[in-house]
C-alpha positions in Angstrom: 6.4 -9.3 -40.7 9.2 -10.1 -43.1 12.0 -7.7 -43.9 11.8 -6.0 -47.2 14.3 -4.2 -49.5 14.4 -0.5 -48.5 15.5 0.3 -52.1 12.2 -0.9 -53.6 10.5 2.0 -55.5 7.1 3.2 -54.4 5.8 2.6 -57.9 6.6 -1.1 -57.8 5.0 -1.3 -54.3 1.8 0.3 -55.4 1.6 -1.8 -58.5 2.4 -4.9 -56.6 -0.3 -4.5 -54.0 -2.9 -2.1 -55.4 -3.2 -2.8 -59.1 -6.2 -4.8 -58.0 -8.8 -4.5 -55.2 -6.8 -5.5 -52.1 -9.0 -6.4 -49.2 -6.2 -7.8 -46.9 -5.8 -6.6 -43.3 -2.1 -7.2 -43.4 0.0 -4.2 -42.6 2.9 -5.2 -44.8 1.8 -3.3 -47.9 1.4 -0.1 -45.9 4.8 -0.6 -44.2 6.5 -1.2 -47.5 4.9 1.8 -49.0 6.0 4.1 -46.2 9.6 2.8 -46.4 9.7 3.3 -50.2 8.4 6.9 -50.2 11.1 8.1 -47.8 13.7 7.6 -50.5 11.6 9.2 -53.3 10.6 12.7 -54.2 7.1 13.0 -52.7 5.9 15.1 -55.7 6.5 12.0 -57.8 4.4 9.9 -55.4 1.5 12.4 -55.7 1.8 12.5 -59.5 1.7 8.7 -59.8 -1.4 8.6 -57.7 -3.0 11.3 -59.8 -2.1 9.6 -63.1 -3.3 6.2 -61.8 -6.7 6.7 -60.4 -7.5 3.0 -60.1 -4.4 2.3 -58.1 -5.2 5.4 -55.9 -8.7 4.1 -55.4 -7.6 0.7 -54.4 -4.9 2.2 -52.1 -7.6 4.4 -50.5 -9.9 1.5 -49.8 -7.1 -0.5 -48.3 -6.2 2.4 -46.0 -9.8 2.8 -44.8 -10.1 -1.0 -44.4 -7.1 -1.4 -42.1 -7.9 1.6 -40.0 -11.6 0.8 -39.7 -12.8 0.2 -36.0 -9.2 0.8 -34.7 -9.3 2.8 -31.5 -6.7 5.4 -30.8 -7.6 6.6 -27.2 -4.5 4.8 -25.8 -2.3 6.9 -28.1 -3.8 10.0 -26.4 -4.1 8.9 -22.8 -1.0 6.7 -22.4 1.7 7.7 -24.9 4.4 10.1 -23.6 2.7 10.4 -20.2 4.2 9.2 -17.0 2.6 5.9 -16.0 4.2 5.6 -12.6 4.3 8.1 -9.6 8.0 7.4 -8.9 11.1 7.9 -11.0 12.8 4.5 -10.6 9.8 2.4 -11.5 9.1 4.6 -14.5 12.7 4.4 -15.6 12.7 0.6 -15.3 9.5 0.4 -17.3 10.8 2.5 -20.1 14.1 0.5 -20.3 12.1 -2.7 -20.4 9.8 -1.3 -23.1 12.8 -0.3 -25.2 14.4 -3.8 -24.9 11.2 -5.8 -25.1 8.2 -3.8 -26.4 4.9 -4.6 -24.6 2.2 -6.7 -26.1 -0.5 -4.4 -27.5 -4.1 -5.0 -28.5 -4.1 -5.5 -32.3 -7.4 -3.5 -32.7 -5.6 -0.3 -31.8 -3.8 2.4 -33.7 -1.0 1.9 -31.2 -0.4 -1.6 -32.5 -0.5 -0.4 -36.1 2.2 2.2 -35.5 4.4 -0.3 -33.8 4.1 -2.7 -36.7 4.3 -0.2 -39.5 6.9 2.3 -38.4 10.3 0.8 -37.4 11.7 4.3 -36.7 8.7 6.5 -35.5 10.9 9.6 -34.8 12.5 9.6 -38.3 9.1 8.9 -39.9 7.6 11.8 -38.0 10.4 14.1 -39.0 10.0 13.0 -42.7 6.3 13.8 -42.7 6.9 17.2 -40.9 9.5 18.2 -43.5 7.1 17.6 -46.4 5.5 20.8 -47.9 2.1 21.5 -46.4 0.3 21.5 -49.7 1.6 18.0 -50.5 0.5 16.6 -47.2 -2.9 18.3 -47.8 -3.2 16.7 -51.2 -2.3 13.2 -49.9 -5.1 13.5 -47.3 -7.5 14.5 -50.0 -6.5 11.7 -52.3 -6.9 9.2 -49.4 -10.2 10.7 -48.5 -9.2 11.4 -44.9 -9.1 15.2 -45.0 -12.3 15.4 -43.0 -12.1 12.4 -40.6 -11.8 14.8 -37.6 -15.6 15.5 -37.8 -16.6 11.9 -38.1 -18.8 10.9 -35.1 -16.7 7.9 -34.2 -13.5 10.0 -34.1 -15.1 12.7 -32.0 -16.4 10.0 -29.6 -12.8 8.7 -29.2 -11.5 12.2 -28.5 -14.2 12.9 -25.9 -13.6 9.5 -24.3 -9.8 10.2 -24.2 -10.3 13.6 -22.5 -12.7 12.1 -19.9 -10.2 9.3 -19.1 -7.5 11.9 -18.6 -9.7 14.2 -16.5 -10.7 11.3 -14.2 -7.1 10.3 -13.7 -5.8 13.9 -13.2 -8.5 14.6 -10.6 -7.6 11.5 -8.6 -3.9 12.5 -8.6 -4.6 16.2 -7.8 -6.8 15.3 -4.8 -4.1 13.4 -3.0 -3.3 15.0 0.4 0.4 15.6 -0.3 -0.4 17.2 -3.6 -3.1 19.5 -2.2 -0.6 20.5 0.5 1.7 22.0 -2.1 -0.9 24.6 -3.2 -2.8 25.7 0.0 -4.0 28.7 -2.0 -6.6 26.5 -3.6 -8.1 25.1 -0.4 -10.6 27.9 -0.1 -11.6 27.9 -3.8 -13.5 25.4 -6.0 -11.2 22.7 -7.2 -10.5 23.4 -10.9 -9.9 19.7 -11.6 -13.3 18.7 -10.5 -14.8 21.6 -12.5 -12.9 20.5 -15.6 -14.1 16.9 -15.1 -17.7 18.0 -14.8 -17.5 20.2 -17.9 -16.0 17.4 -20.0 -18.6 14.8 -18.8 -21.4 17.3 -19.7 -19.9 17.7 -23.1 -19.7 13.9 -23.6 -23.4 13.6 -22.6 -24.4 16.3 -25.0 -22.5 14.5 -27.8 -24.4 11.3 -27.0 -27.6 13.2 -27.7 -26.3 15.1 -30.7 -23.5 13.3 -32.6 -23.2 16.2 -35.0 -22.1 18.5 -32.1 -19.3 20.8 -33.2 -17.2 23.3 -31.0 -16.0 26.6 -32.2 -13.6 29.1 -30.6 -16.4 31.4 -29.4 -18.4 28.5 -27.9 -19.0 29.1 -24.1 -18.3 25.4 -23.4 -15.0 25.6 -25.0 -14.1 28.9 -23.3 -15.1 27.4 -19.9 -13.0 24.2 -20.5 -10.0 26.4 -21.5 -10.4 28.5 -18.3 -10.4 25.4 -16.1 -7.4 24.0 -17.9 -5.5 27.3 -17.3 -6.5 27.1 -13.6 -5.2 23.5 -13.4 -1.9 24.4 -14.9 -1.7 27.4 -12.6 -2.2 24.9 -9.7 0.8 22.9 -10.9 2.9 26.0 -11.3 2.0 27.3 -7.8 2.9 23.8 -6.4 6.3 23.9 -8.0 6.9 27.4 -6.8 5.9 26.5 -3.3 8.4 23.7 -3.2 11.0 26.2 -2.0 8.8 26.8 1.1 7.6 23.3 1.7 10.2 21.1 0.1 9.2 18.3 -2.2 9.7 14.5 -2.6 10.4 12.5 -5.7 6.9 11.1 -5.6 5.2 14.5 -5.4 7.5 15.8 -8.2 6.5 12.9 -10.4 2.8 13.4 -9.6 2.9 17.1 -10.5 4.7 16.3 -13.7 2.1 13.7 -14.6 -0.7 16.1 -13.8 0.8 18.7 -16.0 1.2 16.3 -18.8 -2.3 15.0 -18.6 -3.8 18.6 -18.4 -1.8 19.7 -21.4 -2.9 16.6 -23.3 -6.6 17.5 -22.6 -5.9 21.0 -24.0 -4.2 19.7 -27.1 -7.1 17.2 -27.6 -9.9 19.7 -27.1 -8.3 22.0 -29.6 -8.8 19.4 -32.3 -12.6 19.6 -31.8 -12.6 23.4 -32.5 -13.7 24.1 -36.1 -14.1 27.8 -37.0 -13.6 27.6 -40.7 -13.9 24.9 -43.3 -10.1 24.7 -43.7 -9.8 23.9 -40.0 -11.3 20.4 -40.8 -8.2 19.5 -42.8 -5.8 21.2 -40.4 -7.2 19.4 -37.4 -7.3 16.1 -39.2 -3.6 16.4 -40.0 -2.9 17.6 -36.5 -4.4 14.6 -34.9 -2.2 12.3 -37.0 0.9 14.3 -36.2 0.0 14.4 -32.5 -0.5 10.6 -32.3 2.9 10.0 -34.1 4.6 12.6 -31.9 3.3 11.1 -28.6 4.1 7.6 -29.7 7.7 8.4 -30.9 8.5 10.0 -27.4 6.7 7.3 -25.4 9.8 5.5 -24.0 12.2 8.5 -24.2 14.6 8.0 -21.2 16.5 11.3 -21.6 13.3 13.3 -21.4 12.2 11.4 -18.3 15.6 12.1 -16.6 15.6 15.7 -17.5 12.0 16.4 -16.4 12.2 14.3 -13.3 15.5 15.6 -11.9 15.4 19.3 -12.9 13.2 20.4 -10.0 15.0 18.3 -7.4 18.3 19.6 -8.6 16.9 23.1 -8.4 15.8 22.6 -4.8 19.2 21.0 -3.9 21.1 24.0 -5.3 18.6 26.4 -3.7 19.4 25.1 -0.3 23.2 24.9 -0.9 23.0 28.4 -2.4 21.8 29.7 1.0 24.9 28.2 2.6 27.2 29.4 -0.2 26.3 33.0 0.4 28.2 32.9 3.7 31.4 31.8 1.9 31.7 35.0 -0.2 33.6 37.7 1.7 33.1 41.4 1.1 35.1 43.4 3.7 38.6 43.0 5.1 37.1 41.9 8.4 35.2 39.1 6.7 38.3 38.2 4.7 40.4 37.8 7.8 37.5 35.9 9.5 37.6 33.4 6.6 41.4 33.1 7.1 40.9 32.3 10.9 38.2 29.8 10.2 40.3 28.1 7.5 43.3 28.1 9.9 41.1 26.3 12.5 40.2 23.7 9.8 43.9 23.4 9.0 44.8 22.6 12.6 42.2 19.7 12.7 43.3 18.4 9.3 47.0 18.4 10.5 45.9 16.1 13.3 43.8 13.9 11.0 46.9 13.4 8.7 48.9 12.0 11.6 46.0 9.8 12.9 45.4 8.3 9.4 49.1 7.5 9.2 48.9 5.7 12.6 45.8 3.8 11.6 47.8 2.5 8.6 50.0 0.6 11.1 47.0 -1.1 12.7 46.8 -4.8 11.5 43.6 -5.7 9.8 41.8 -6.2 6.5 41.2 -3.7 3.8 37.7 -3.1 5.1 38.8 -2.6 8.7 41.2 0.1 7.4 38.4 1.6 5.3 36.3 1.9 8.4 39.1 3.5 10.5 40.0 5.9 7.7 36.4 6.8 7.1 35.6 7.5 10.8 38.8 9.5 11.1 37.9 11.8 8.2 34.2 11.9 9.0 34.6 12.8 12.7 37.2 15.4 11.8 35.0 17.0 9.2 32.0 17.1 11.5 34.2 18.6 14.2 35.4 21.3 11.7 31.8 22.1 10.8 30.4 22.2 14.4 33.3 24.3 15.6 32.6 26.9 13.0 35.8 26.3 11.1 36.0 25.8 7.3 37.5 23.4 4.8 38.4 25.4 1.7 37.4 22.8 -0.9 33.9 22.4 0.7 33.0 25.9 -0.5 32.9 25.5 -4.3 29.9 23.2 -4.3 28.1 25.8 -2.2 29.3 29.0 -3.9 28.6 27.6 -7.4 24.9 27.3 -6.6 25.0 30.8 -5.1 26.5 32.4 -8.2 24.1 30.6 -10.5 21.2 31.6 -8.4 22.3 35.3 -8.7 22.6 34.9 -12.5 19.2 33.1 -12.9 17.3 35.9 -11.3 15.3 37.8 -13.9 17.4 40.6 -15.3 20.7 39.7 -13.7 21.9 37.7 -16.7 21.4 40.8 -18.9 22.8 43.3 -16.4 26.3 44.9 -16.4 28.7 41.9 -16.4 31.3 44.1 -14.5 29.2 43.9 -11.4 29.0 40.1 -11.6 32.8 40.0 -12.4 33.4 41.9 -9.2 31.3 39.4 -7.3 33.4 36.6 -8.8 36.5 38.4 -7.6 35.1 38.3 -4.1 34.4 34.6 -4.4 37.9 33.9 -5.8 39.7 35.8 -3.0 37.5 34.0 -0.4 38.6 30.7 -1.9 42.2 31.8 -2.0 42.4 32.9 1.6 40.7 29.7 2.7 43.3 27.7 0.8 46.0 29.7 2.5 44.6 29.3 5.9 44.1 25.5 5.5 47.6 24.9 4.1 49.5 27.3 6.4 48.3 25.5 9.5 47.9 21.9 8.4 51.6 21.7 7.5 53.1 23.0 10.8 50.5 21.2 13.0 51.3 17.8 11.3 55.0 18.6 11.9 54.5 19.5 15.6 52.4 16.4 16.3 54.8 14.0 14.7 57.7 15.7 16.4 55.9 15.4 19.8 55.2 11.7 19.1 58.9 11.2 18.2 60.0 12.9 21.5 57.4 10.9 23.5 58.1 7.5 22.0 61.7 8.1 21.0 60.8 6.8 17.5 60.2 8.5 14.2 56.8 7.1 13.2 56.8 8.6 9.8 59.9 6.8 8.5 58.1 3.8 7.0 55.5 5.9 5.3 57.7 8.8 4.1 58.6 7.3 0.7 55.0 6.6 -0.2 53.8 10.0 1.1 56.3 11.9 -1.1 55.8 9.6 -4.1 52.1 10.3 -3.9 52.9 14.0 -4.3 54.8 13.5 -7.6 52.3 13.6 -10.5 54.8 11.8 -12.8 55.2 8.8 -10.4 51.6 8.6 -9.2 48.0 9.5 -10.2 47.9 12.5 -8.0 45.9 14.6 -10.4 43.3 11.9 -11.1 43.0 11.3 -7.3 42.6 15.1 -6.8 39.7 15.0 -9.3 38.1 12.1 -7.5 38.2 14.1 -4.3 36.7 17.0 -6.2 33.8 14.7 -7.3 33.2 13.7 -3.7 33.1 17.4 -2.7 30.4 17.9 -5.3 28.5 14.8 -4.0 28.7 16.1 -0.5 27.1 19.4 -1.6 24.2 17.4 -3.2 23.8 15.5 0.0 23.6 18.7 2.0 21.0 20.2 -0.3 19.0 17.0 -0.4 18.9 16.7 3.4 17.9 20.4 3.6 15.0 19.8 1.1 13.8 16.7 2.9 14.0 18.4 6.3 11.6 21.1 5.0 9.3 18.7 3.1 8.8 16.3 6.0 8.7 19.3 8.5 11.3 17.6 10.7 12.1 20.8 12.8 8.4 21.4 13.4 7.9 17.8 14.4 10.8 18.0 16.9 9.5 21.3 18.4 6.0 19.9 18.9 6.9 16.4 19.9 5.0 15.6 23.1 7.5 13.1 24.4 10.5 15.5 24.0 8.4 18.3 25.6 7.4 16.2 28.6 10.9 14.8 29.3 13.0 18.0 28.5 10.6 20.9 28.3 9.3 23.2 25.6 12.4 25.3 25.5 14.6 22.3 24.9 12.4 21.1 22.1 12.5 24.5 20.4 16.3 24.7 20.8 16.7 21.2 19.4 14.5 22.0 16.5 16.5 25.1 15.6 19.8 23.2 16.0 18.6 20.4 13.7 17.4 22.8 11.0 20.7 24.7 11.1 23.2 22.0 11.5 21.8 18.6 10.4 22.4 18.9 6.6 26.0 20.0 7.3 26.7 17.2 9.7 25.3 14.5 7.4 27.2 15.9 4.3 30.5 16.2 6.2 30.1 12.7 7.6 29.5 11.1 4.2 32.3 13.2 2.7 34.6 11.7 5.2 33.3 8.2 4.5 33.9 8.7 0.8 37.5 9.9 1.3 38.4 7.2 3.8 36.9 4.2 1.9 38.1 5.0 -1.6 41.7 3.7 -1.3 40.9 0.4 0.6 38.0 -0.4 -1.6 40.1 0.4 -4.7 42.9 -1.9 -3.3 40.3 -4.7 -2.8 39.1 -4.3 -6.3 42.6 -4.2 -7.8 42.1 -0.6 -8.9 44.5 2.3 -8.3 41.9 4.5 -6.6 42.7 7.1 -4.0 42.0 10.7 -3.1 44.2 13.7 -2.8 43.0 16.8 -1.0 45.0 20.0 -0.8 44.9 20.3 3.0 45.8 16.7 3.6 48.4 16.9 0.9 50.1 19.7 2.8 50.0 17.7 6.1 51.3 14.6 4.3 54.1 16.6 2.8 55.1 17.6 6.3 55.1 14.0 7.5 57.1 12.9 4.4 59.7 15.5 5.1 60.0 14.6 8.8 60.2 10.9 7.9 63.2 11.7 5.7 64.7 13.9 8.4 64.3 16.8 6.0 67.0 15.4 3.7 65.5 15.2 0.3 66.7 16.4 -3.1 65.5 19.7 -4.5 63.4 18.0 -7.2 61.4 16.1 -4.7 60.8 19.2 -2.5 59.7 21.5 -5.3 57.6 18.9 -7.2 55.8 18.1 -3.9 55.2 21.7 -3.1 53.9 22.5 -6.6 51.7 19.4 -6.5 50.1 20.4 -3.3 48.7 23.5 -5.0 47.9 21.6 -8.2 45.8 19.2 -6.1 44.0 22.2 -4.7 43.3 23.6 -8.1 41.8 20.3 -9.4 39.8 19.9 -6.1 38.3 23.3 -6.7 37.9 23.0 -10.5 36.1 19.7 -10.5 33.8 20.4 -7.6 33.0 23.9 -8.8 32.4 23.0 -12.4 30.2 20.0 -11.6 28.2 22.2 -9.1 27.9 24.9 -11.7 26.7 22.4 -14.3 24.0 21.1 -11.9 23.0 24.6 -10.9 22.8 25.9 -14.5 20.8 22.9 -15.5 18.4 23.2 -12.6 17.6 26.8 -13.5 17.4 26.1 -17.3 20.4 28.3 -18.1 23.0 27.4 -20.7 26.6 28.4 -21.0 25.9 30.3 -24.2 23.7 32.7 -22.2 26.5 33.8 -20.0 29.4 33.8 -22.6 29.5 37.6 -22.4 29.8 37.5 -18.6 32.7 35.1 -18.9 34.5 37.6 -21.1 33.6 40.4 -18.7 35.2 38.4 -15.8 38.4 37.8 -17.8 38.6 41.5 -18.7 38.0 42.5 -15.1 40.8 40.2 -14.0 43.3 41.7 -16.4 42.4 45.2 -15.2 42.2 44.4 -11.5 44.2 41.2 -10.8 44.9 42.1 -7.1 41.1 42.2 -6.3 41.0 38.4 -6.9 43.5 37.9 -4.0 43.1 40.7 -1.5 40.1 42.7 -0.4 40.7 46.1 -2.0 37.9 48.6 -1.7 35.8 49.3 -4.8 32.8 51.4 -5.8 31.1 48.2 -6.9 31.1 46.7 -3.4 27.6 48.1 -2.5 26.1 47.0 -5.9 27.4 43.5 -5.6 26.2 43.3 -2.0 22.7 44.4 -3.1 22.8 41.8 -5.9 23.5 39.1 -3.3 21.0 40.3 -0.8 18.2 40.6 -3.4 18.6 37.1 -4.7 19.6 34.9 -1.7 16.7 34.5 0.7 17.2 33.8 4.3 16.1 30.6 6.0 13.2 32.3 7.7 11.9 33.8 4.5 12.0 30.4 2.7 10.4 28.5 5.5 
């Protein structure tokens, strides 16, 4: 189709093509007309058609001619409905369709929309913004105000609904989908019932083409009930995902089932005629529905939002359970957090020295990447298994916990002072964890490097001291950027932990271990049960800590290989490296270097926390369909509470709100046993 001048007036287009009886099947006249009316006052268009009845008659015959025998079932059964049962293939398909639109049968409405409307979303918006009375008049002028009751149109609608019901029944009967809603195993399947009802309706239409539904029709009511039951099946399946876990494939299948059932409902509504004016209303609605489905057909952002929201909800649900343990309430818990963080600081101090020594080992960038990665990974796994804590690992967990508390019905509207007090508990827990990590990693690194100096009679930190101190100067290095990279990795490790937890539940790994015959025969039932419990409790943490270590260790060597200034800065390691830098310089550095390094250590901690916590909050908010505007008052409440009670954000002072916040946590954070 050739391009045309968008400034062409609608009058010239109508006179050019419809001043005579135009029997062409070309879509160019229609396309030019649509483009021209968008820049005109639609009232003028209607006035012109009223005042030129011959042109209007020729235009009407042309419209009927080009739409005659064109099927539209594809627009109802395919458009804006997932075509794949997996996210990646669906994403690839939509990207390809955007770049190179698929070849479509020319005898379909789908083909006509593709070739008439260059911007379907804008065209739909234009039509929707027109006054209703003007749209009604256009339909009357074009003699399409009653096409919804035409036998051929009703046949297409019934055919479309039957196609959708056959497809949705097949998807809903899959074993893994049925498993998500065991409540329906003892009841008649609503999908089969819906399919039977629609098939009977189609058979009745074959016998009586004049068949018409109304809102009090028993057939319509029955179809509506089955549709509601099908949607309830999907809702129950999504709710049960917290108990049984869910895979990407099942998530996509449930989304597809919901889309198809909703499409059946939207389509059957078009067949319901209670009053004469409903004929025109439903005729318009069918047109708008087809345009709406078509305009969203290859929408990538909607696909990503719908496909990832539930998975992110489950990930944050599992990390929220872990995050609840990182919020201290009493002085005893506060000091316990300090001791755990101190243990983590001891191990990190040793890891700092080991990494420095690995740097002296000759080898390629990738061999160093492996050594650094294993050093970090084994250290972090050791910290986790020994019950110690790494302060910056907490934000990714606690962000999910805080959002889960907020998302519970009623909490977001409750007294923000209670939530502000809960935030103060979180903040002081993070603060004491930072203190414990830093206070121990610094002296432990010093003790170890001093011991090596005594043992080998050589200061092993001399060669590295300049770089170690330079890396702690934000004006001479990219310390802040590298701290943000570490914060991003902390966020990713939280996602890994939640994902492993979800997959463990979905694939029933602990149950498989406890009931595995080989393990039972070799080691006994008690061992199998103990191993099952150990796996359920520790495996997500082990995997996330391992990969967090790999990310930290591999970033600098991989960045060097690629010629990029990439690295990581972590507050606990920064404190240890500061100690090594001081020892390498024999504690003889100028005051600027000392103070800038000390300040940068805490700046690094701030950005570690800020990036990981904010990204985790964003994911958690998005997964629970909250937006930042909803909690703006709570943010203000937190700030006011801090101004009135600043010490509560650093030390565990008693408060009358302690019990209320504990109840708030206990009522919203389920235990593992309750979930599983």
